[in-house]
mmCIF file of the N, C-alpha and C atoms, coordinates in Angstrom:
data_MODEL
# 
_entry.id   MODEL 
# 
loop_
_atom_site.group_PDB 
_atom_site.id 
_atom_site.type_symbol 
_atom_site.label_atom_id 
_atom_site.label_alt_id 
_atom_site.label_comp_id 
_atom_site.label_asym_id 
_atom_site.label_entity_id 
_atom_site.label_seq_id 
_atom_site.pdbx_PDB_ins_code 
_atom_site.Cartn_x 
_atom_site.Cartn_y 
_atom_site.Cartn_z 
_atom_site.occupancy 
_atom_site.B_iso_or_equiv 
_atom_site.pdbx_formal_charge 
_atom_site.auth_seq_id 
_atom_site.auth_comp_id 
_atom_site.auth_asym_id 
_atom_site.auth_atom_id 
_atom_site.pdbx_PDB_model_num 
ATOM 1   N N  . MET A 1 1  ? -46.792 -22.698 43.690 1.00 0.00 ? 1  MET A N  1 
ATOM 2   C CA . MET A 1 1  ? -47.307 -21.869 44.762 1.00 0.00 ? 1  MET A CA 1 
ATOM 3   C C  . MET A 1 1  ? -46.148 -21.115 45.416 1.00 0.00 ? 1  MET A C  1 
ATOM 4   N N  . THR A 1 2  ? -46.347 -19.857 45.690 1.00 0.00 ? 2  THR A N  1 
ATOM 5   C CA . THR A 1 2  ? -45.331 -19.016 46.306 1.00 0.00 ? 2  THR A CA 1 
ATOM 6   C C  . THR A 1 2  ? -45.268 -19.274 47.801 1.00 0.00 ? 2  THR A C  1 
ATOM 7   N N  . ARG A 1 3  ? -44.048 -19.409 48.299 1.00 0.00 ? 3  ARG A N  1 
ATOM 8   C CA . ARG A 1 3  ? -43.854 -19.614 49.739 1.00 0.00 ? 3  ARG A CA 1 
ATOM 9   C C  . ARG A 1 3  ? -43.931 -18.261 50.443 1.00 0.00 ? 3  ARG A C  1 
ATOM 10  N N  . LEU A 1 4  ? -44.779 -18.166 51.436 1.00 0.00 ? 4  LEU A N  1 
ATOM 11  C CA . LEU A 1 4  ? -44.957 -16.920 52.169 1.00 0.00 ? 4  LEU A CA 1 
ATOM 12  C C  . LEU A 1 4  ? -43.920 -16.796 53.280 1.00 0.00 ? 4  LEU A C  1 
ATOM 13  N N  . PRO A 1 5  ? -43.503 -15.571 53.586 1.00 0.00 ? 5  PRO A N  1 
ATOM 14  C CA . PRO A 1 5  ? -42.539 -15.389 54.676 1.00 0.00 ? 5  PRO A CA 1 
ATOM 15  C C  . PRO A 1 5  ? -43.161 -15.726 56.028 1.00 0.00 ? 5  PRO A C  1 
ATOM 16  N N  . VAL A 1 6  ? -42.313 -16.221 56.922 1.00 0.00 ? 6  VAL A N  1 
ATOM 17  C CA . VAL A 1 6  ? -42.744 -16.607 58.266 1.00 0.00 ? 6  VAL A CA 1 
ATOM 18  C C  . VAL A 1 6  ? -41.765 -16.004 59.267 1.00 0.00 ? 6  VAL A C  1 
ATOM 19  N N  . ILE A 1 7  ? -42.278 -15.499 60.376 1.00 0.00 ? 7  ILE A N  1 
ATOM 20  C CA . ILE A 1 7  ? -41.414 -14.974 61.444 1.00 0.00 ? 7  ILE A CA 1 
ATOM 21  C C  . ILE A 1 7  ? -40.904 -16.148 62.268 1.00 0.00 ? 7  ILE A C  1 
ATOM 22  N N  . ASN A 1 8  ? -39.599 -16.260 62.379 1.00 0.00 ? 8  ASN A N  1 
ATOM 23  C CA . ASN A 1 8  ? -38.975 -17.286 63.213 1.00 0.00 ? 8  ASN A CA 1 
ATOM 24  C C  . ASN A 1 8  ? -38.966 -16.742 64.642 1.00 0.00 ? 8  ASN A C  1 
ATOM 25  N N  . MET A 1 9  ? -39.875 -17.243 65.457 1.00 0.00 ? 9  MET A N  1 
ATOM 26  C CA . MET A 1 9  ? -40.058 -16.703 66.806 1.00 0.00 ? 9  MET A CA 1 
ATOM 27  C C  . MET A 1 9  ? -38.848 -16.956 67.696 1.00 0.00 ? 9  MET A C  1 
ATOM 28  N N  . ALA A 1 10 ? -38.253 -18.142 67.595 1.00 0.00 ? 10 ALA A N  1 
ATOM 29  C CA . ALA A 1 10 ? -37.095 -18.460 68.439 1.00 0.00 ? 10 ALA A CA 1 
ATOM 30  C C  . ALA A 1 10 ? -35.914 -17.564 68.094 1.00 0.00 ? 10 ALA A C  1 
ATOM 31  N N  . ALA A 1 11 ? -35.633 -17.390 66.814 1.00 0.00 ? 11 ALA A N  1 
ATOM 32  C CA . ALA A 1 11 ? -34.513 -16.544 66.397 1.00 0.00 ? 11 ALA A CA 1 
ATOM 33  C C  . ALA A 1 11 ? -34.787 -15.079 66.718 1.00 0.00 ? 11 ALA A C  1 
ATOM 34  N N  . THR A 1 12 ? -36.041 -14.662 66.606 1.00 0.00 ? 12 THR A N  1 
ATOM 35  C CA . THR A 1 12 ? -36.399 -13.296 66.974 1.00 0.00 ? 12 THR A CA 1 
ATOM 36  C C  . THR A 1 12 ? -36.171 -13.083 68.471 1.00 0.00 ? 12 THR A C  1 
ATOM 37  N N  . GLY A 1 13 ? -36.528 -14.065 69.277 1.00 0.00 ? 13 GLY A N  1 
ATOM 38  C CA . GLY A 1 13 ? -36.288 -13.984 70.719 1.00 0.00 ? 13 GLY A CA 1 
ATOM 39  C C  . GLY A 1 13 ? -34.813 -13.879 71.042 1.00 0.00 ? 13 GLY A C  1 
ATOM 40  N N  . GLN A 1 14 ? -33.994 -14.628 70.302 1.00 0.00 ? 14 GLN A N  1 
ATOM 41  C CA . GLN A 1 14 ? -32.542 -14.542 70.494 1.00 0.00 ? 14 GLN A CA 1 
ATOM 42  C C  . GLN A 1 14 ? -32.043 -13.153 70.124 1.00 0.00 ? 14 GLN A C  1 
ATOM 43  N N  . ASN A 1 15 ? -32.601 -12.561 69.070 1.00 0.00 ? 15 ASN A N  1 
ATOM 44  C CA . ASN A 1 15 ? -32.232 -11.189 68.698 1.00 0.00 ? 15 ASN A CA 1 
ATOM 45  C C  . ASN A 1 15 ? -32.585 -10.203 69.802 1.00 0.00 ? 15 ASN A C  1 
ATOM 46  N N  . ILE A 1 16 ? -33.775 -10.347 70.359 1.00 0.00 ? 16 ILE A N  1 
ATOM 47  C CA . ILE A 1 16 ? -34.204 -9.437  71.425 1.00 0.00 ? 16 ILE A CA 1 
ATOM 48  C C  . ILE A 1 16 ? -33.255 -9.551  72.615 1.00 0.00 ? 16 ILE A C  1 
ATOM 49  N N  . THR A 1 17 ? -32.893 -10.763 72.984 1.00 0.00 ? 17 THR A N  1 
ATOM 50  C CA . THR A 1 17 ? -31.955 -10.970 74.094 1.00 0.00 ? 17 THR A CA 1 
ATOM 51  C C  . THR A 1 17 ? -30.609 -10.334 73.781 1.00 0.00 ? 17 THR A C  1 
ATOM 52  N N  . ARG A 1 18 ? -30.090 -10.590 72.580 1.00 0.00 ? 18 ARG A N  1 
ATOM 53  C CA . ARG A 1 18 ? -28.780 -10.044 72.184 1.00 0.00 ? 18 ARG A CA 1 
ATOM 54  C C  . ARG A 1 18 ? -28.805 -8.518  72.166 1.00 0.00 ? 18 ARG A C  1 
ATOM 55  N N  . LEU A 1 19 ? -29.846 -7.944  71.578 1.00 0.00 ? 19 LEU A N  1 
ATOM 56  C CA . LEU A 1 19 ? -29.938 -6.486  71.492 1.00 0.00 ? 19 LEU A CA 1 
ATOM 57  C C  . LEU A 1 19 ? -30.105 -5.850  72.875 1.00 0.00 ? 19 LEU A C  1 
ATOM 58  N N  . ARG A 1 20 ? -30.873 -6.508  73.739 1.00 0.00 ? 20 ARG A N  1 
ATOM 59  C CA . ARG A 1 20 ? -31.040 -5.992  75.106 1.00 0.00 ? 20 ARG A CA 1 
ATOM 60  C C  . ARG A 1 20 ? -29.700 -5.951  75.822 1.00 0.00 ? 20 ARG A C  1 
ATOM 61  N N  . LYS A 1 21 ? -28.940 -7.029  75.703 1.00 0.00 ? 21 LYS A N  1 
ATOM 62  C CA . LYS A 1 21 ? -27.625 -7.083  76.364 1.00 0.00 ? 21 LYS A CA 1 
ATOM 63  C C  . LYS A 1 21 ? -26.661 -6.076  75.759 1.00 0.00 ? 21 LYS A C  1 
ATOM 64  N N  . GLN A 1 22 ? -26.685 -5.917  74.433 1.00 0.00 ? 22 GLN A N  1 
ATOM 65  C CA . GLN A 1 22 ? -25.822 -4.930  73.778 1.00 0.00 ? 22 GLN A CA 1 
ATOM 66  C C  . GLN A 1 22 ? -26.146 -3.519  74.241 1.00 0.00 ? 22 GLN A C  1 
ATOM 67  N N  . ALA A 1 23 ? -27.427 -3.285  74.533 1.00 0.00 ? 23 ALA A N  1 
ATOM 68  C CA . ALA A 1 23 ? -27.854 -1.969  75.012 1.00 0.00 ? 23 ALA A CA 1 
ATOM 69  C C  . ALA A 1 23 ? -27.542 -1.782  76.492 1.00 0.00 ? 23 ALA A C  1 
ATOM 70  N N  . GLY A 1 24 ? -27.050 -2.834  77.139 1.00 0.00 ? 24 GLY A N  1 
ATOM 71  C CA . GLY A 1 24 ? -26.717 -2.755  78.554 1.00 0.00 ? 24 GLY A CA 1 
ATOM 72  C C  . GLY A 1 24 ? -27.936 -2.713  79.456 1.00 0.00 ? 24 GLY A C  1 
ATOM 73  N N  . LEU A 1 25 ? -29.025 -3.314  79.002 1.00 0.00 ? 25 LEU A N  1 
ATOM 74  C CA . LEU A 1 25 ? -30.268 -3.289  79.771 1.00 0.00 ? 25 LEU A CA 1 
ATOM 75  C C  . LEU A 1 25 ? -30.551 -4.652  80.392 1.00 0.00 ? 25 LEU A C  1 
ATOM 76  N N  . THR A 1 26 ? -31.093 -4.636  81.582 1.00 0.00 ? 26 THR A N  1 
ATOM 77  C CA . THR A 1 26 ? -31.582 -5.859  82.217 1.00 0.00 ? 26 THR A CA 1 
ATOM 78  C C  . THR A 1 26 ? -33.039 -6.047  81.809 1.00 0.00 ? 26 THR A C  1 
ATOM 79  N N  . VAL A 1 27 ? -33.560 -7.221  82.075 1.00 0.00 ? 27 VAL A N  1 
ATOM 80  C CA . VAL A 1 27 ? -34.979 -7.472  81.820 1.00 0.00 ? 27 VAL A CA 1 
ATOM 81  C C  . VAL A 1 27 ? -35.825 -6.519  82.669 1.00 0.00 ? 27 VAL A C  1 
ATOM 82  N N  . THR A 1 28 ? -35.400 -6.303  83.892 1.00 0.00 ? 28 THR A N  1 
ATOM 83  C CA . THR A 1 28 ? -36.127 -5.393  84.788 1.00 0.00 ? 28 THR A CA 1 
ATOM 84  C C  . THR A 1 28 ? -36.149 -3.968  84.237 1.00 0.00 ? 28 THR A C  1 
ATOM 85  N N  . ALA A 1 29 ? -35.025 -3.519  83.693 1.00 0.00 ? 29 ALA A N  1 
ATOM 86  C CA . ALA A 1 29 ? -34.972 -2.167  83.111 1.00 0.00 ? 29 ALA A CA 1 
ATOM 87  C C  . ALA A 1 29 ? -35.921 -2.075  81.919 1.00 0.00 ? 29 ALA A C  1 
ATOM 88  N N  . LEU A 1 30 ? -35.946 -3.106  81.080 1.00 0.00 ? 30 LEU A N  1 
ATOM 89  C CA . LEU A 1 30 ? -36.844 -3.119  79.933 1.00 0.00 ? 30 LEU A CA 1 
ATOM 90  C C  . LEU A 1 30 ? -38.305 -3.154  80.394 1.00 0.00 ? 30 LEU A C  1 
ATOM 91  N N  . GLN A 1 31 ? -38.562 -3.911  81.429 1.00 0.00 ? 31 GLN A N  1 
ATOM 92  C CA . GLN A 1 31 ? -39.908 -3.964  82.012 1.00 0.00 ? 31 GLN A CA 1 
ATOM 93  C C  . GLN A 1 31 ? -40.352 -2.571  82.441 1.00 0.00 ? 31 GLN A C  1 
ATOM 94  N N  . GLN A 1 32 ? -39.475 -1.824  83.065 1.00 0.00 ? 32 GLN A N  1 
ATOM 95  C CA . GLN A 1 32 ? -39.797 -0.470  83.522 1.00 0.00 ? 32 GLN A CA 1 
ATOM 96  C C  . GLN A 1 32 ? -40.023 0.479   82.353 1.00 0.00 ? 32 GLN A C  1 
ATOM 97  N N  . ILE A 1 33 ? -39.236 0.327   81.287 1.00 0.00 ? 33 ILE A N  1 
ATOM 98  C CA . ILE A 1 33 ? -39.425 1.169   80.102 1.00 0.00 ? 33 ILE A CA 1 
ATOM 99  C C  . ILE A 1 33 ? -40.829 0.974   79.543 1.00 0.00 ? 33 ILE A C  1 
ATOM 100 N N  . PHE A 1 34 ? -41.274 -0.275  79.504 1.00 0.00 ? 34 PHE A N  1 
ATOM 101 C CA . PHE A 1 34 ? -42.607 -0.568  78.961 1.00 0.00 ? 34 PHE A CA 1 
ATOM 102 C C  . PHE A 1 34 ? -43.722 -0.318  79.972 1.00 0.00 ? 34 PHE A C  1 
ATOM 103 N N  . GLY A 1 35 ? -43.369 -0.218  81.245 1.00 0.00 ? 35 GLY A N  1 
ATOM 104 C CA . GLY A 1 35 ? -44.386 -0.015  82.264 1.00 0.00 ? 35 GLY A CA 1 
ATOM 105 C C  . GLY A 1 35 ? -45.164 -1.270  82.584 1.00 0.00 ? 35 GLY A C  1 
ATOM 106 N N  . PHE A 1 36 ? -44.551 -2.425  82.322 1.00 0.00 ? 36 PHE A N  1 
ATOM 107 C CA . PHE A 1 36 ? -45.196 -3.700  82.627 1.00 0.00 ? 36 PHE A CA 1 
ATOM 108 C C  . PHE A 1 36 ? -45.134 -3.964  84.120 1.00 0.00 ? 36 PHE A C  1 
ATOM 109 N N  . ALA A 1 37 ? -46.196 -4.564  84.668 1.00 0.00 ? 37 ALA A N  1 
ATOM 110 C CA . ALA A 1 37 ? -46.234 -4.901  86.093 1.00 0.00 ? 37 ALA A CA 1 
ATOM 111 C C  . ALA A 1 37 ? -45.270 -6.046  86.413 1.00 0.00 ? 37 ALA A C  1 
ATOM 112 N N  . THR A 1 38 ? -45.104 -6.969  85.460 1.00 0.00 ? 38 THR A N  1 
ATOM 113 C CA . THR A 1 38 ? -44.189 -8.103  85.642 1.00 0.00 ? 38 THR A CA 1 
ATOM 114 C C  . THR A 1 38 ? -43.329 -8.236  84.384 1.00 0.00 ? 38 THR A C  1 
ATOM 115 N N  . PRO A 1 39 ? -42.216 -8.946  84.464 1.00 0.00 ? 39 PRO A N  1 
ATOM 116 C CA . PRO A 1 39 ? -41.346 -9.102  83.297 1.00 0.00 ? 39 PRO A CA 1 
ATOM 117 C C  . PRO A 1 39 ? -41.736 -10.284 82.397 1.00 0.00 ? 39 PRO A C  1 
ATOM 118 N N  . GLN A 1 40 ? -42.851 -10.931 82.682 1.00 0.00 ? 40 GLN A N  1 
ATOM 119 C CA . GLN A 1 40 ? -43.203 -12.162 81.979 1.00 0.00 ? 40 GLN A CA 1 
ATOM 120 C C  . GLN A 1 40 ? -43.276 -11.998 80.460 1.00 0.00 ? 40 GLN A C  1 
ATOM 121 N N  . ALA A 1 41 ? -43.821 -10.886 79.977 1.00 0.00 ? 41 ALA A N  1 
ATOM 122 C CA . ALA A 1 41 ? -43.928 -10.683 78.525 1.00 0.00 ? 41 ALA A CA 1 
ATOM 123 C C  . ALA A 1 41 ? -42.541 -10.652 77.890 1.00 0.00 ? 41 ALA A C  1 
ATOM 124 N N  . ILE A 1 42 ? -41.603 -9.990  78.532 1.00 0.00 ? 42 ILE A N  1 
ATOM 125 C CA . ILE A 1 42 ? -40.245 -9.891  77.992 1.00 0.00 ? 42 ILE A CA 1 
ATOM 126 C C  . ILE A 1 42 ? -39.586 -11.265 77.969 1.00 0.00 ? 42 ILE A C  1 
ATOM 127 N N  . TYR A 1 43 ? -39.763 -12.033 79.032 1.00 0.00 ? 43 TYR A N  1 
ATOM 128 C CA . TYR A 1 43 ? -39.208 -13.387 79.045 1.00 0.00 ? 43 TYR A CA 1 
ATOM 129 C C  . TYR A 1 43 ? -39.831 -14.236 77.935 1.00 0.00 ? 43 TYR A C  1 
ATOM 130 N N  . LYS A 1 44 ? -41.125 -14.082 77.687 1.00 0.00 ? 44 LYS A N  1 
ATOM 131 C CA . LYS A 1 44 ? -41.782 -14.835 76.608 1.00 0.00 ? 44 LYS A CA 1 
ATOM 132 C C  . LYS A 1 44 ? -41.218 -14.430 75.250 1.00 0.00 ? 44 LYS A C  1 
ATOM 133 N N  . TRP A 1 45 ? -40.971 -13.127 75.056 1.00 0.00 ? 45 TRP A N  1 
ATOM 134 C CA . TRP A 1 45 ? -40.367 -12.677 73.801 1.00 0.00 ? 45 TRP A CA 1 
ATOM 135 C C  . TRP A 1 45 ? -39.006 -13.326 73.617 1.00 0.00 ? 45 TRP A C  1 
ATOM 136 N N  . GLN A 1 46 ? -38.197 -13.299 74.682 1.00 0.00 ? 46 GLN A N  1 
ATOM 137 C CA . GLN A 1 46 ? -36.832 -13.817 74.600 1.00 0.00 ? 46 GLN A CA 1 
ATOM 138 C C  . GLN A 1 46 ? -36.801 -15.326 74.354 1.00 0.00 ? 46 GLN A C  1 
ATOM 139 N N  . ARG A 1 47 ? -37.775 -16.057 74.880 1.00 0.00 ? 47 ARG A N  1 
ATOM 140 C CA . ARG A 1 47 ? -37.852 -17.507 74.673 1.00 0.00 ? 47 ARG A CA 1 
ATOM 141 C C  . ARG A 1 47 ? -38.437 -17.860 73.312 1.00 0.00 ? 47 ARG A C  1 
ATOM 142 N N  . GLY A 1 48 ? -39.049 -16.894 72.659 1.00 0.00 ? 48 GLY A N  1 
ATOM 143 C CA . GLY A 1 48 ? -39.716 -17.170 71.394 1.00 0.00 ? 48 GLY A CA 1 
ATOM 144 C C  . GLY A 1 48 ? -41.096 -17.762 71.590 1.00 0.00 ? 48 GLY A C  1 
ATOM 145 N N  . ALA A 1 49 ? -41.645 -17.631 72.792 1.00 0.00 ? 49 ALA A N  1 
ATOM 146 C CA . ALA A 1 49 ? -42.984 -18.146 73.084 1.00 0.00 ? 49 ALA A CA 1 
ATOM 147 C C  . ALA A 1 49 ? -44.073 -17.171 72.637 1.00 0.00 ? 49 ALA A C  1 
ATOM 148 N N  . ALA A 1 50 ? -43.691 -15.905 72.444 1.00 0.00 ? 50 ALA A N  1 
ATOM 149 C CA . ALA A 1 50 ? -44.631 -14.875 72.001 1.00 0.00 ? 50 ALA A CA 1 
ATOM 150 C C  . ALA A 1 50 ? -43.840 -13.798 71.273 1.00 0.00 ? 50 ALA A C  1 
ATOM 151 N N  . LEU A 1 51 ? -44.540 -13.033 70.453 1.00 0.00 ? 51 LEU A N  1 
ATOM 152 C CA . LEU A 1 51 ? -43.918 -11.907 69.765 1.00 0.00 ? 51 LEU A CA 1 
ATOM 153 C C  . LEU A 1 51 ? -44.445 -10.602 70.337 1.00 0.00 ? 51 LEU A C  1 
ATOM 154 N N  . PRO A 1 52 ? -43.603 -9.572  70.367 1.00 0.00 ? 52 PRO A N  1 
ATOM 155 C CA . PRO A 1 52 ? -44.101 -8.259  70.789 1.00 0.00 ? 52 PRO A CA 1 
ATOM 156 C C  . PRO A 1 52 ? -45.155 -7.762  69.798 1.00 0.00 ? 52 PRO A C  1 
ATOM 157 N N  . THR A 1 53 ? -46.090 -6.985  70.302 1.00 0.00 ? 53 THR A N  1 
ATOM 158 C CA . THR A 1 53 ? -47.070 -6.357  69.415 1.00 0.00 ? 53 THR A CA 1 
ATOM 159 C C  . THR A 1 53 ? -46.343 -5.324  68.546 1.00 0.00 ? 53 THR A C  1 
ATOM 160 N N  . ILE A 1 54 ? -46.998 -4.866  67.519 1.00 0.00 ? 54 ILE A N  1 
ATOM 161 C CA . ILE A 1 54 ? -46.379 -3.895  66.608 1.00 0.00 ? 54 ILE A CA 1 
ATOM 162 C C  . ILE A 1 54 ? -45.937 -2.645  67.372 1.00 0.00 ? 54 ILE A C  1 
ATOM 163 N N  . ASP A 1 55 ? -46.782 -2.120  68.252 1.00 0.00 ? 55 ASP A N  1 
ATOM 164 C CA . ASP A 1 55 ? -46.396 -0.917  68.988 1.00 0.00 ? 55 ASP A CA 1 
ATOM 165 C C  . ASP A 1 55 ? -45.206 -1.191  69.908 1.00 0.00 ? 55 ASP A C  1 
ATOM 166 N N  . ASN A 1 56 ? -45.130 -2.384  70.486 1.00 0.00 ? 56 ASN A N  1 
ATOM 167 C CA . ASN A 1 56 ? -43.981 -2.726  71.324 1.00 0.00 ? 56 ASN A CA 1 
ATOM 168 C C  . ASN A 1 56 ? -42.720 -2.940  70.486 1.00 0.00 ? 56 ASN A C  1 
ATOM 169 N N  . LEU A 1 57 ? -42.868 -3.442  69.261 1.00 0.00 ? 57 LEU A N  1 
ATOM 170 C CA . LEU A 1 57 ? -41.717 -3.563  68.364 1.00 0.00 ? 57 LEU A CA 1 
ATOM 171 C C  . LEU A 1 57 ? -41.150 -2.189  68.021 1.00 0.00 ? 57 LEU A C  1 
ATOM 172 N N  . VAL A 1 58 ? -42.031 -1.218  67.829 1.00 0.00 ? 58 VAL A N  1 
ATOM 173 C CA . VAL A 1 58 ? -41.580 0.152   67.540 1.00 0.00 ? 58 VAL A CA 1 
ATOM 174 C C  . VAL A 1 58 ? -40.775 0.692   68.719 1.00 0.00 ? 58 VAL A C  1 
ATOM 175 N N  . ILE A 1 59 ? -41.254 0.445   69.930 1.00 0.00 ? 59 ILE A N  1 
ATOM 176 C CA . ILE A 1 59 ? -40.540 0.894   71.133 1.00 0.00 ? 59 ILE A CA 1 
ATOM 177 C C  . ILE A 1 59 ? -39.205 0.167   71.267 1.00 0.00 ? 59 ILE A C  1 
ATOM 178 N N  . LEU A 1 60 ? -39.201 -1.153  71.062 1.00 0.00 ? 60 LEU A N  1 
ATOM 179 C CA . LEU A 1 60 ? -37.954 -1.912  71.141 1.00 0.00 ? 60 LEU A CA 1 
ATOM 180 C C  . LEU A 1 60 ? -36.928 -1.373  70.146 1.00 0.00 ? 60 LEU A C  1 
ATOM 181 N N  . ALA A 1 61 ? -37.367 -1.106  68.922 1.00 0.00 ? 61 ALA A N  1 
ATOM 182 C CA . ALA A 1 61 ? -36.453 -0.580  67.903 1.00 0.00 ? 61 ALA A CA 1 
ATOM 183 C C  . ALA A 1 61 ? -35.861 0.755   68.351 1.00 0.00 ? 61 ALA A C  1 
ATOM 184 N N  . ALA A 1 62 ? -36.673 1.602   68.957 1.00 0.00 ? 62 ALA A N  1 
ATOM 185 C CA . ALA A 1 62 ? -36.177 2.898   69.432 1.00 0.00 ? 62 ALA A CA 1 
ATOM 186 C C  . ALA A 1 62 ? -35.212 2.716   70.597 1.00 0.00 ? 62 ALA A C  1 
ATOM 187 N N  . VAL A 1 63 ? -35.557 1.859   71.547 1.00 0.00 ? 63 VAL A N  1 
ATOM 188 C CA . VAL A 1 63 ? -34.712 1.622   72.718 1.00 0.00 ? 63 VAL A CA 1 
ATOM 189 C C  . VAL A 1 63 ? -33.377 1.012   72.301 1.00 0.00 ? 63 VAL A C  1 
ATOM 190 N N  . PHE A 1 64 ? -33.413 0.088   71.336 1.00 0.00 ? 64 PHE A N  1 
ATOM 191 C CA . PHE A 1 64 ? -32.198 -0.598  70.889 1.00 0.00 ? 64 PHE A CA 1 
ATOM 192 C C  . PHE A 1 64 ? -31.475 0.174   69.784 1.00 0.00 ? 64 PHE A C  1 
ATOM 193 N N  . ASN A 1 65 ? -32.059 1.304   69.358 1.00 0.00 ? 65 ASN A N  1 
ATOM 194 C CA . ASN A 1 65 ? -31.471 2.133   68.302 1.00 0.00 ? 65 ASN A CA 1 
ATOM 195 C C  . ASN A 1 65 ? -31.239 1.303   67.029 1.00 0.00 ? 65 ASN A C  1 
ATOM 196 N N  . THR A 1 66 ? -32.278 0.607   66.614 1.00 0.00 ? 66 THR A N  1 
ATOM 197 C CA . THR A 1 66 ? -32.204 -0.243  65.429 1.00 0.00 ? 66 THR A CA 1 
ATOM 198 C C  . THR A 1 66 ? -33.546 -0.177  64.712 1.00 0.00 ? 66 THR A C  1 
ATOM 199 N N  . THR A 1 67 ? -33.735 -1.034  63.732 1.00 0.00 ? 67 THR A N  1 
ATOM 200 C CA . THR A 1 67 ? -35.004 -1.091  63.014 1.00 0.00 ? 67 THR A CA 1 
ATOM 201 C C  . THR A 1 67 ? -35.762 -2.365  63.394 1.00 0.00 ? 67 THR A C  1 
ATOM 202 N N  . ILE A 1 68 ? -37.031 -2.356  63.121 1.00 0.00 ? 68 ILE A N  1 
ATOM 203 C CA . ILE A 1 68 ? -37.843 -3.546  63.355 1.00 0.00 ? 68 ILE A CA 1 
ATOM 204 C C  . ILE A 1 68 ? -37.296 -4.718  62.537 1.00 0.00 ? 68 ILE A C  1 
ATOM 205 N N  . ASN A 1 69 ? -36.820 -4.437  61.341 1.00 0.00 ? 69 ASN A N  1 
ATOM 206 C CA . ASN A 1 69 ? -36.255 -5.497  60.493 1.00 0.00 ? 69 ASN A CA 1 
ATOM 207 C C  . ASN A 1 69 ? -35.039 -6.151  61.118 1.00 0.00 ? 69 ASN A C  1 
ATOM 208 N N  . ASN A 1 70 ? -34.325 -5.436  61.972 1.00 0.00 ? 70 ASN A N  1 
ATOM 209 C CA . ASN A 1 70 ? -33.167 -6.015  62.648 1.00 0.00 ? 70 ASN A CA 1 
ATOM 210 C C  . ASN A 1 70 ? -33.554 -6.791  63.907 1.00 0.00 ? 70 ASN A C  1 
ATOM 211 N N  . ILE A 1 71 ? -34.802 -6.670  64.319 1.00 0.00 ? 71 ILE A N  1 
ATOM 212 C CA . ILE A 1 71 ? -35.301 -7.414  65.470 1.00 0.00 ? 71 ILE A CA 1 
ATOM 213 C C  . ILE A 1 71 ? -35.956 -8.720  65.000 1.00 0.00 ? 71 ILE A C  1 
ATOM 214 N N  . LEU A 1 72 ? -36.821 -8.613  64.018 1.00 0.00 ? 72 LEU A N  1 
ATOM 215 C CA . LEU A 1 72 ? -37.530 -9.784  63.514 1.00 0.00 ? 72 LEU A CA 1 
ATOM 216 C C  . LEU A 1 72 ? -36.632 -10.630 62.610 1.00 0.00 ? 72 LEU A C  1 
ATOM 217 N N  . VAL A 1 73 ? -36.768 -11.935 62.723 1.00 0.00 ? 73 VAL A N  1 
ATOM 218 C CA . VAL A 1 73 ? -36.084 -12.854 61.815 1.00 0.00 ? 73 VAL A CA 1 
ATOM 219 C C  . VAL A 1 73 ? -37.158 -13.496 60.954 1.00 0.00 ? 73 VAL A C  1 
ATOM 220 N N  . ILE A 1 74 ? -37.114 -13.187 59.673 1.00 0.00 ? 74 ILE A N  1 
ATOM 221 C CA . ILE A 1 74 ? -38.123 -13.677 58.742 1.00 0.00 ? 74 ILE A CA 1 
ATOM 222 C C  . ILE A 1 74 ? -37.482 -14.684 57.797 1.00 0.00 ? 74 ILE A C  1 
ATOM 223 N N  . THR A 1 75 ? -38.101 -15.854 57.722 1.00 0.00 ? 75 THR A N  1 
ATOM 224 C CA . THR A 1 75 ? -37.563 -16.910 56.867 1.00 0.00 ? 75 THR A CA 1 
ATOM 225 C C  . THR A 1 75 ? -38.547 -17.288 55.792 1.00 0.00 ? 75 THR A C  1 
# 
């Protein structure tokens, strides 16, 4: 049986945190870019408790000047 790829949520969250800091952005700044009322979604992404939706991944890739493949960690 072929092993299917799986998104490592914790490692993906660490990538989001690292890329956000490299971009010189605070969680609050990222919250404003997305137009979120609270920063809770971003904190959940960073903790690996949730993944961004596909449309939010596209925005993150643009904001971080990278690709979705560089955000997601697939094992």
